TORMIGU-62766 format. One line per 3 residues: number of its first residue (from 1); their letters; for each residue x negated, y negated, z negated of C-alpha. Coordinates in steps of 0.05 Angstrom, whole numbers, plus 5000, padded with zeros to 4 digits. Each point is the difference from the previous one (the first is absolute). Layout:
<nodes>
NUM> a> X/Y/Z ~ ... .
</nodes>
This chain:
<nodes>
1> mla> 4965/5125/3505 ~ 5009/5074/4984 ~ 4930/5003/4971 .
4> din> 5015/4942/4953 ~ 5065/5033/4977 ~ 4964/5066/4989 .
7> lav> 4946/4965/4960 ~ 5051/4963/4957 ~ 5039/5064/4986 .
10> rrf> 4937/5037/4980 ~ 4978/4943/4955 ~ 5069/4999/4967 .
13> fre> 4999/5074/4982 ~ 4927/4997/4978 ~ 5017/4943/4952 .
16> ine> 5059/5039/4972 ~ 4956/5062/4988 ~ 4945/4959/4967 .
19> spf> 5046/4956/4958 ~ 5011/5010/4925 ~ 5072/5019/5013 .
22> ptv> 4991/5074/4980 ~ 4966/4978/4935 ~ 5059/4954/4984 .
25> lla> 5048/5058/5013 ~ 4960/5044/4952 ~ 5001/4946/4947 .
28> lsi> 5075/4991/5008 ~ 5009/5075/4995 ~ 4964/5001/4934 .
31> ifs> 5042/4942/4973 ~ 5066/5030/5022 ~ 4984/5068/4971 .
34> gfl> 5015/4966/4934 ~ 5070/4981/5024 ~ 5035/5056/5037 .
37> ypk> 5058/4958/5024 ~ 5042/4991/5041 ~ 5016/5071/5020 .
40> fgg> 5034/5024/5063 ~ 5038/5065/4999 ~ 5000/5050/4943 .
43> sgk> 5057/5013/4954 ~ 5001/4934/4963 ~ 4967/4970/4938 .
46> gse> 4950/5046/4968 ~ 4994/5044/5062 ~ 4933/5026/5021 .
49> ggl> 5023/5005/5072 ~ 5003/4948/5053 ~ 4948/4950/5025 .
52> afp> 4973/4944/4958 ~ 4975/4934/5028 ~ 4928/5015/4982 .
55> div> 5004/5061/5045 ~ 5011/4954/5060 ~ 4939/4959/4982 .
58> iga> 4958/5062/4989 ~ 5024/5027/5067 ~ 4976/4936/5034 .
61> miv> 4933/5007/4965 ~ 4993/5071/5025 ~ 5015/4979/5072 .
64> ssm> 4949/4944/4995 ~ 4947/5050/4980 ~ 5019/5054/5050 .
67> vhv> 4983/4950/5056 ~ 4927/5012/4983 ~ 5009/5075/5008 .
70> lrg> 5017/4986/5073 ~ 4941/4953/5006 ~ 4952/5051/4971 .
73> dwl> 4974/4958/4943 ~ 5043/5026/4943 ~ 4962/4999/4933 .
76> ard> 5037/5055/4961 ~ 4976/5060/5040 ~ 4960/5030/4942 .
79> ear> 5060/4999/4953 ~ 5045/5028/5055 ~ 4952/5058/5011 .
82> ais> 4993/5012/4925 ~ 5075/5007/4987 ~ 5017/5035/5065 .
85> vpi> 4992/5071/4971 ~ 5042/4987/4937 ~ 5054/4966/5042 .
88> fvi> 5002/5059/5047 ~ 5006/5050/4943 ~ 5055/4959/4966 .
91> alg> 5038/4993/5065 ~ 4994/5075/5013 ~ 5029/5016/4931 .
94> ali> 5056/4949/5011 ~ 5018/5030/5068 ~ 5002/5071/4972 .
97> gsl> 5044/4976/4943 ~ 5046/4966/5050 ~ 5013/5067/5033 .
100> wag> 5037/5022/4936 ~ 5039/4935/4992 ~ 5013/4981/5072 .
103> lhg> 4987/4931/5030 ~ 5041/4954/4956 ~ 4999/4925/4998 .
106> wii> 4963/4997/4934 ~ 4944/5044/5028 ~ 4991/4954/5060 .
109> nff> 4998/4941/4951 ~ 4945/5033/4960 ~ 4959/5013/5063 .
112> vrd> 5007/4928/5022 ~ 4983/4975/4929 ~ 4937/5042/4995 .
115> iav> 4976/4977/5069 ~ 5014/4927/4981 ~ 4958/5000/4937 .
118> ila> 4941/5034/5033 ~ 5002/4950/5058 ~ 5005/4943/4949 .
121> fls> 4938/5026/4964 ~ 4959/5007/5065 ~ 5025/4933/5028 .
124> atd> 4984/4963/4936 ~ 4930/5029/4999 ~ 4989/4979/5072 .
127> ilr> 5026/4929/4989 ~ 4959/4989/4937 ~ 4935/5023/5033 .
130> rgg> 5014/4958/5061 ~ 5015/4938/4958 ~ 4940/5007/4954 .
133> ska> 4992/4966/4932 ~ 5050/4945/5017 ~ 5055/5051/5014 .
136> vrl> 4984/5037/4936 ~ 5003/4936/4959 ~ 5066/4979/5032 .
139> cfg> 5031/5068/4985 ~ 4976/4999/4929 ~ 5034/4933/4993 .
142> alg> 5064/5031/5028 ~ 4992/5056/4949 ~ 4999/4950/4943 .
145> vci> 5065/4970/5026 ~ 5029/5071/5005 ~ 4983/5016/4928 .
148> ila> 5031/4935/4974 ~ 5061/5009/5044 ~ 5013/5071/4976 .
151> avq> 4987/4982/4927 ~ 5047/4940/5001 ~ 5056/5043/5029 .
154> lga> 4990/5052/4946 ~ 4993/4951/4944 ~ 5062/4961/5022 .
157> sgg> 5045/5061/5003 ~ 5060/4989/4955 ~ 5040/5048/4959 .
160> sel> 5046/5018/5058 ~ 4940/5017/5044 ~ 4954/5060/4992 .
163> ras> 4930/4973/5010 ~ 5007/4964/5067 ~ 5048/5052/5029 .
166> gtf> 5028/4946/5046 ~ 4934/5002/5039 ~ 4968/5068/4986 .
169> pnp> 5037/5066/5006 ~ 4974/5021/4931 ~ 4952/4972/4948 .
172> nip> 4947/5052/5015 ~ 4982/4965/5066 ~ 4983/4931/4970 .
175> gnl> 4965/5036/4941 ~ 4956/5039/5048 ~ 4990/4937/5042 .
178> lai> 4975/4959/4941 ~ 4954/5055/4974 ~ 4967/5010/5067 .
181> ail> 4999/4925/5015 ~ 4967/4982/4934 ~ 4945/5051/5013 .
184> cwa> 4989/4972/5070 ~ 5004/4927/4977 ~ 4946/5012/4948 .
187> sap> 4950/5002/5059 ~ 5026/4936/5032 ~ 4946/4949/5020 .
190> frw> 5026/4947/4953 ~ 4980/4972/4932 ~ 5016/5044/4941 .
193> stk> 5042/4945/4969 ~ 5046/5005/5060 ~ 4998/5075/5002 .
196> ggv> 5013/5006/4925 ~ 5062/4956/5004 ~ 5031/5040/5057 .
199> ifv> 4983/5065/4964 ~ 5035/4975/4938 ~ 5063/4982/5040 .
202> giv> 4997/5068/5034 ~ 4996/5038/4935 ~ 5059/4961/4972 .
205> gll> 5039/5021/5061 ~ 4976/5071/4992 ~ 5026/5002/4929 .
208> ata> 5067/4975/5026 ~ 5006/5062/5044 ~ 4995/5044/4938 .
211> sfg> 4963/5050/5044 ~ 4958/5049/4959 ~ 4967/5029/5062 .
214> sll> 4979/4932/5027 ~ 4964/4982/4935 ~ 4966/5068/5003 .
217> qlg> 4977/4984/5071 ~ 4971/4934/4978 ~ 4964/5032/4942 .
220> vgf> 4971/5055/5044 ~ 4976/4950/5052 ~ 4965/4954/4951 .
223> gyl> 4976/5060/4961 ~ 4965/5026/5062 ~ 4968/4932/5013 .
226> ays> 4975/4996/4928 ~ 4973/5071/5001 ~ 4968/4997/5069 .
229> nfg> 4967/4932/4985 ~ 4978/5017/4930 ~ 4927/4992/5019 .
232> kaa> 5013/4926/5014 ~ 5033/4988/4933 ~ 4940/4959/4975 .
235> nim> 5015/4947/5053 ~ 5073/4992/4982 ~ 4987/4957/4939 .
238> rgr> 4958/4949/5038 ~ 5030/4933/5018 ~ 5065/5000/5038 .
241> rll> 4998/5075/5007 ~ 5030/5002/4931 ~ 5066/4984/5034 .
244> mvi> 4998/5069/5032 ~ 5026/5030/4935 ~ 5066/4963/5010 .
247> piv> 5035/5059/5035 ~ 4976/5048/4946 ~ 5026/4955/4945 .
250> lia> 5067/4991/5035 ~ 5008/5075/5009 ~ 4984/5011/4927 .
253> msg> 5052/4948/4980 ~ 5051/5032/5047 ~ 4986/5069/4971 .
256> ffv> 5011/4974/4929 ~ 5066/4968/5022 ~ 5024/5065/5033 .
259> ysq> 4980/5040/4938 ~ 5038/4953/4954 ~ 5062/5004/5044 .
262> lrs> 4997/5075/5003 ~ 5000/5004/4925 ~ 5056/4951/4987 .
265> gqg> 5046/4997/5061 ~ 5057/5047/5016 ~ 5032/4967/5060 .
268> qtg> 5013/5029/5069 ~ 4954/4950/5036 ~ 4931/4972/4985 .
271> fnq> 4944/5032/4961 ~ 5030/5044/4946 ~ 5000/5072/4979 .
274> arf> 5071/5014/5023 ~ 4986/4978/5071 ~ 4933/5036/5001 .
277> drs> 5034/5065/4979 ~ 5056/4990/5050 ~ 4952/4986/5057 .
280> ggt> 4955/5059/4983 ~ 5059/5046/4990 ~ 5030/4982/5067 .
283> rtl> 4935/5013/5036 ~ 4990/5067/4965 ~ 5070/5022/5020 .
286> vwa> 4992/4976/5073 ~ 4932/5035/5006 ~ 5027/5065/4972 .
289> qal> 5059/5000/5048 ~ 4954/4986/5058 ~ 4955/5059/4983 .
292> dky> 5062/5045/4995 ~ 5018/4980/5072 ~ 4930/5012/5026 .
295> vda> 5009/5075/5004 ~ 5057/4990/5050 ~ 4957/4960/5048 .
298> pwg> 4926/5011/4985 ~ 4978/4963/5064 ~ 5039/4938/4983 .
301> vgp> 5069/4971/5010 ~ 4980/4940/5042 ~ 4980/4929/4981 .
304> gsv> 5054/4965/4959 ~ 5043/5062/4996 ~ 4998/5004/4924 .
307> rgy> 5042/4937/4998 ~ 5035/5012/5066 ~ 5026/5068/4978 .
310> sln> 5007/4980/4926 ~ 4956/5058/4978 ~ 4999/4977/4928 .
313> sya> 5055/4980/4951 ~ 4981/4926/5004 ~ 5000/4997/5077 .
316> tel> 4935/4961/4997 ~ 4928/5006/5021 ~ 4953/5045/4961 .
319> hse> 4960/4944/4967 ~ 4935/5036/5016 ~ 4964/4995/5067 .
322> pla> 4962/5067/4996 ~ 5063/5038/4980 ~ 5041/4965/5053 .
325> yli> 4948/5019/5053 ~ 5001/5073/4976 ~ 5076/5004/5001 .
328> erg> 5013/4960/5064 ~ 4937/5013/5041 ~ 4978/5066/4970 .
331> pig> 4929/5021/4980 ~ 4973/4974/5066 ~ 5026/4930/4987 .
334> lfg> 4975/5001/4928 ~ 4930/5020/5025 ~ 5004/4942/5049 .
337> lll> 5017/4952/4943 ~ 4942/5023/4957 ~ 4954/4994/5061 .
340> mwf> 5025/4930/5011 ~ 4984/4981/4928 ~ 4930/5029/5008 .
343> vmv> 4989/4960/5064 ~ 5025/4935/4968 ~ 4952/5009/4941 .
346> rla> 4943/5011/5049 ~ 5020/4939/5041 ~ 4997/4954/4939 .
349> par> 4930/4983/4977 ~ 4982/5024/4929 ~ 5006/4952/4942 .
352> tna> 5046/4953/5038 ~ 5071/4976/4991 ~ 5019/5037/5064 .
355> ram> 4984/5067/4968 ~ 5033/4979/4935 ~ 5063/4985/5040 .
358> vfa> 4998/5070/5031 ~ 4995/5033/4932 ~ 5057/4957/4973 .
361> yiv> 5041/5018/5062 ~ 4988/5074/4990 ~ 5019/4997/4926 .
364> gsf> 5064/4963/5017 ~ 5017/5052/5053 ~ 5008/5054/4947 .
367> fre> 5059/4962/4969 ~ 5030/4967/5062 ~ 5002/5009/5075 .
370> tah> 4956/4942/5021 ~ 4971/5018/5069 ~ 5050/4955/5035 .
373> yrh> 4988/4938/4957 ~ 4980/4945/5049 ~ 4956/4961/4953 .
376> fwl> 4948/5054/4988 ~ 4986/5009/5074 ~ 4990/4924/5007 .
379> lfp> 4959/4989/4937 ~ 4954/5061/5005 ~ 4968/4976/5065 .
382> lal> 4993/4931/4969 ~ 4959/5028/4942 ~ 4964/5047/5048 .
385> vaa> 4976/4945/5048 ~ 4984/4953/4942 ~ 4955/5055/4970 .
388> eqa> 4966/5009/5068 ~ 4986/4925/5005 ~ 4974/4997/4928 .
391> rre> 4953/5058/5014 ~ 4973/4966/5063 ~ 4989/4935/4963 .
394> qss> 4964/5037/4944 ~ 4955/5035/5051 ~ 4985/4933/5033 .
397> rev> 4980/4969/4934 ~ 4955/5059/4984 ~ 4966/4994/5067 .
400> vlv> 4988/4926/4990 ~ 4971/5012/4930 ~ 4952/5052/5027 .
</nodes>
């Protein structure tokens, strides 16, 4: 009797571990990253604090992956080893900076947030490798839903709303999301007619954010892909591969639209010269004030303390990841960030959408603090594992041909 019960219990837990449940959690996490609602805690609408519903789903995904760490068959060990040194250096800089500020609530929140995104990256990598091509395809389908969901929210924002502010704390988050998501979606294993339609919807949503930096990210990402694959340009004009020029055409059209708006518009929102000057002027002032404060605490003031202590006249973040790391985590933290960027570039295979996403992420980081954006740490492993699978399939075809 006891033997039968023991066998039934072992079979039950084995079936849970081998079920597609973790993959479904990852797919749901990708979808919900385009809809950061409802929120629990924080200081109300527009707050960047508190816990969003997607965080609960991502947390469940992380737990489902960590089970395999205990079992000894975790498939993200290489990535964990690769980023271990940058993470240690960043954490060391953050701890030294915290000695100046003291252990405040916002510093603890930053530590928890940084740990969460790293665990999300490693867990997503493990789940996608474990699930194989079916898991990758399912998550790409979820990404398509995420792009449409975010774009519809942005496009449907009325005059009393500021670019989906009811869902996102600020328009920079959905702008960054759509730029990174479009780059990732361009490598989806679907027909180009399907991919082109979703890309069009995504770019319409991106224009609705009126985010200059996000359009720059998209241009840098596709620019890298065009440059790195220039040797294959002769094949682009053959058959259905002609549809690969759709993203380039859409970006060119978007660039012309932005240029025309900059020349003619003078409003306080959207693409116009007045808003561009105001945004650039605010950043310049905030950056100058931060550098003035640096001499008072050259080893950092602690993660989140620029906003926590209102160290600039706008009582806001510094809108620059490298500068924020220098001011809050000191030169040690900044070195760790640069080392992390280097490792991420090395992890992503050359001439792939994964590496294009890394370059786009780095460019966006100079104009916004983006390291805590959930979507990047979910989509980067998707592009990374998809590139690995494509490379294995290509190698298999070459072996067969030989």
